[in-house]
C-alpha positions in Angstrom: 115.2 99.7 113.1 116.9 100.6 109.8 119.4 103.4 109.7 118.7 105.8 107.0 121.2 106.1 104.1 120.8 109.3 102.0 122.5 109.5 98.7 122.4 113.0 97.1 123.0 113.0 93.4 123.9 115.9 91.2 121.1 115.4 88.7 118.4 113.1 87.4 120.9 111.0 85.4 122.9 110.2 88.5 119.7 109.3 90.4 118.8 106.8 87.7 122.3 105.4 87.7 122.4 105.1 91.5 119.0 103.4 91.7 119.9 101.0 88.9 123.1 99.9 90.6 121.3 99.3 93.8 118.6 97.3 92.1 121.2 95.3 90.3 123.0 94.4 93.5 119.8 93.5 95.4 118.6 91.3 92.5 121.9 89.5 92.4 121.8 88.8 96.1 118.3 87.5 96.0 118.7 85.3 92.9 122.0 83.9 94.3 120.3 83.0 97.6 116.7 82.1 96.7 116.6 81.8 92.9 114.0 84.6 92.7 113.9 88.4 93.1 110.7 89.9 94.4 110.4 93.6 93.9 107.6 96.0 94.7 107.0 98.8 92.2 105.5 102.3 92.5 104.2 104.6 89.9 104.9 108.3 89.1 108.3 109.3 88.0 109.8 106.0 89.0 108.3 104.5 85.9 110.4 106.8 83.7 113.5 106.2 85.9 113.2 102.4 85.7 112.5 102.3 82.0 115.8 104.3 81.5 117.9 102.5 84.1 116.9 98.9 84.1 118.0 98.2 80.5 121.6 99.0 81.7 121.9 96.3 84.4 123.1 92.8 84.2 120.6 90.3 85.6 118.6 87.2 84.9 115.3 88.7 84.1 113.3 85.5 84.2 114.1 85.3 87.9 112.3 88.6 88.6 108.8 88.8 90.0 107.1 92.2 90.1 104.5 93.3 92.6 102.9 96.7 93.2 103.3 98.8 96.4 100.0 100.4 95.4 97.8 100.4 92.3 94.9 102.5 91.1 91.6 100.6 90.9 91.1 101.2 87.2 91.3 99.1 84.0 94.8 98.2 82.9 94.3 100.2 79.7 93.4 103.3 81.7 96.2 106.0 81.7 96.2 106.0 85.5 97.0 102.2 85.8 100.5 101.7 87.1 100.7 98.2 85.7 99.4 99.6 82.4 102.3 102.1 82.3 104.9 99.5 83.0 103.4 97.1 80.5 103.5 99.8 77.8 106.9 101.2 78.6 109.1 98.6 80.5 108.3 95.5 78.5 109.7 97.2 75.4 113.1 97.7 76.9 113.8 94.6 79.2 113.2 90.9 78.7 110.3 90.4 81.1 106.7 89.2 80.4 103.2 90.0 81.6 103.2 86.8 83.6 106.0 88.1 85.9 103.7 90.9 87.2 101.4 90.1 90.1 98.5 92.5 89.5 95.2 93.4 91.1 91.8 92.4 89.7 90.3 95.7 88.6 87.0 94.0 87.7 85.8 93.6 91.2 85.1 96.1 94.0 88.2 97.8 95.5 87.6 95.9 98.8 87.5 92.5 96.9 90.5 93.6 94.9 92.5 94.1 98.1 91.5 90.7 99.5 92.4 89.1 96.2 95.8 90.8 96.0 96.6 89.6 99.5 95.7 86.1 98.5 97.9 86.3 95.4 100.8 87.5 97.6 100.2 84.6 100.0 100.4 82.2 97.2 103.5 83.6 95.5 105.4 83.9 98.7 104.2 80.5 99.9 103.6 81.7 103.4 100.8 81.3 105.9 98.4 84.0 106.8 100.1 84.4 110.1 103.3 85.6 108.5 104.1 88.9 106.8 105.7 88.8 103.3 109.3 89.9 103.1 110.0 91.7 99.8 113.6 91.7 98.6 113.2 95.3 97.5 110.5 98.0 97.6 110.8 101.0 95.3 109.0 103.9 96.7 108.2 107.6 95.9 106.7 110.4 97.9 104.1 113.0 97.1 104.3 116.7 98.0 102.1 115.9 101.1 104.5 113.2 102.2 102.3 110.3 101.2 103.9 107.1 99.9 102.1 104.2 98.2 98.5 105.1 98.9 99.1 106.0 102.5 98.1 109.6 103.0 98.6 111.9 105.9 96.1 111.5 108.8 94.3 108.7 107.0 92.9 105.8 109.0 95.1 103.3 107.2 98.0 104.7 109.2 96.4 103.6 112.4 95.6 100.3 114.0 94.8 97.6 113.0 97.0 98.3 109.9 100.0 99.3 112.0 99.9 96.1 113.9 102.7 93.5 113.4 100.5 90.7 114.6 98.0 91.3 111.8 96.5 88.6 109.5 96.8 88.3 105.8 93.8 90.5 105.0 95.8 93.4 106.5 98.8 93.0 104.2 96.9 94.9 101.6 94.2 97.6 102.2 91.6 99.2 100.0 91.2 102.9 99.9 88.1 104.6 98.3 88.7 108.2 99.5 92.1 109.0 98.2 92.7 112.8 98.3 94.5 112.3 95.0 92.5 111.0 92.1 91.6 108.4 91.2 89.9 107.9 94.6 89.9 104.0 94.7 93.2 102.3 95.2 94.8 99.2 96.6 97.9 99.6 98.8 100.4 97.6 100.8 100.2 98.5 104.5 103.0 99.8 106.8 103.7 96.4 108.4 104.5 95.0 105.0 106.6 98.0 104.0 108.5 97.7 107.3 109.2 94.0 106.9 111.1 94.5 103.6 114.7 93.5 103.3 115.4 96.8 101.6 113.2 99.9 100.9 114.4 102.7 98.6 112.8 106.1 98.2 113.6 107.9 95.0 112.8 111.6 95.0 113.7 114.5 92.7 112.9 118.1 92.2 112.7 121.3 94.3 109.0 120.8 94.9 109.8 117.9 97.2 112.5 119.8 99.2 110.3 120.9 102.2 108.6 117.5 102.4 111.9 115.7 102.3 113.3 117.9 105.1 110.2 117.2 107.2 110.5 113.4 106.6 114.2 113.2 107.4 114.7 115.9 109.9 111.2 116.5 111.5 110.5 116.3 115.2 108.5 113.1 114.8 105.5 114.4 116.7 103.2 114.0 113.7 105.3 112.1 111.1 104.3 112.1 107.5 103.5 108.6 106.1 106.8 108.2 104.3 108.6 108.9 107.6 106.9 105.8 109.0 108.6 103.5 106.6 111.6 102.2 108.6 112.2 98.5 107.9 112.7 96.7 111.3 115.4 94.4 110.0 116.2 95.8 106.6 117.9 98.6 104.8 116.4 102.1 104.1 117.8 104.2 101.3 116.9 107.6 100.0 118.2 108.5 96.6 117.5 112.1 95.8 118.8 114.9 93.6 120.4 118.1 94.9 117.2 120.1 94.2 115.2 117.8 96.5 117.9 117.9 99.1 118.6 121.6 99.1 117.0 122.2 102.5 118.7 119.3 104.3 121.2 120.1 107.0 
């Protein structure tokens, strides 16, 4: 299981710089080895950080392929659409196209959208349904309640069969229709996929996340928050945080 590497930065600018350098390194490794870089994106403040940081890196953009760690089940022109935000803001500052984003189908039920997204992942990774996709990099955030992706505390998605490494393809991606945070309908990667990544990076800033971060990194493990369950079995795990978020860490 991955050892946790925590990088405490002085401010938001340092966070953006650290994240960007790590992304640049992982992209270079993946492109050199496999001629493609597959990265999973999250929403929230990460959108702003990436739109500021990614234009500074040196990479072959056409070799990138973007997926979503989770996505709101809304039209792409809806303000809550994660893809919609990246399309609006990121495409203006880096040389990538819509076609490089593997997106959900918001025009079907959330259950069908999850099945369709799992099928798209299977096709893009060119793997069988008995395998689990291995992302080069997953970029993750946390909520004040310790959720990550659309995996919320005490939710059934944290339990079997989704936490089963022998699962089939339809368990790579799960629908959720009762999210405690609006909008209620979402599509999310499951824990076995997160824990099969080559590298997972949490990016967290602000004093409001301090207690949650302490619980995730230093809790007793009896009832771990969802973000604490992300521990790649054969990959790296990084936390890049600012000093305000880290103020309660020992």
